[in-house]
C-alpha positions, 0 to 999 in steps of 0.5 A: 727136089734137087736138080739131078732129079729134075734132069731125070724127070725131064728125060721121063717127060720125053718118053711120056710123049709117045706116038700114041699120046700124039695120036690121041691129041690129034683125034681131038682136034682133027688131023694136024699137018705132018712135019717132016723129020729133021724139021726144026720146031719152035720150042714154044710149040713143042713144049706147049703141045706136051704141056697141053697133053699132060694138062688134059690127062691130069685134069681129067683124073682130078675131075673124076674123083667125087668131091667127098673122096678128095680126102681119100688117102691109102691106109693100112685098111686099104691093103691086105693085113700081111702088108706092113707099110707105113702110111703116115704122111701119105698125101690125100687125093686133094694134096696130090692135086694141089702139090702138082699145082704148086710144082707147076708154079715152081717149074714155070717160074724157074724157066719162064722168068716170071714170079708166081701170081698167087700164094703158092704155099697157100694152095697146099691147104685147099681141100674143097674140090672146086677150089682145088680144080680152080687152083690147078687150072690157074697153075696151067694158065701160068705154065702156058704163059711161061712156055710162051717165053721159050725160044730157040735162042733161050731154051737151052740157057742155063737156069741152074748149072746144067738145068736149062729152061727146056729141061725144067719145062720137061721136068714140069711134065715129068713130075706131074705124070709121077703124081698122075700115076699115083692119082690113077691108083687112088681112083682105082682103089675107089672103083673109078675108071680113070678117064684116059682108060675109057678111050 
């Protein structure tokens, strides 16, 4: 993924955190204190809240798919015969999840200045649901540690040209929501209502 794509994804991440998104998070833990518009917010708190919201949505979808369907990928048999799309190389559900786990490490190590604590490439070979979910959870733990290193002084430091720690933190969430949308389609194709749609 090139850095121009990262900037675009960061913008999408900001849009993804809508008032309804925040309201949903507030209902889970009770009302949160209101912060007056114009108040400066610690980047660590702001990005951690966004990361947590993404983690809840994405993990919920990953858990919703039954273990025997983790090998599912859309194919020509899933669609009408008149549709002539090429499905070669389309990720399975497990590969969607492990790809995001890998990306979490990529982004977080980039903006958190920490090397990954696992063999990131090996994650892509996981197929067992329990192992995939464990790898995903560990990637979010790593991402939260990286976010904890963001400060008002370093959030907009350049990491690579115009890409800053903050834009890469936003890119992590934006990239993940791209794949979350695909996973929602996979769930629907298998007659499963995504947990976020049940609320």
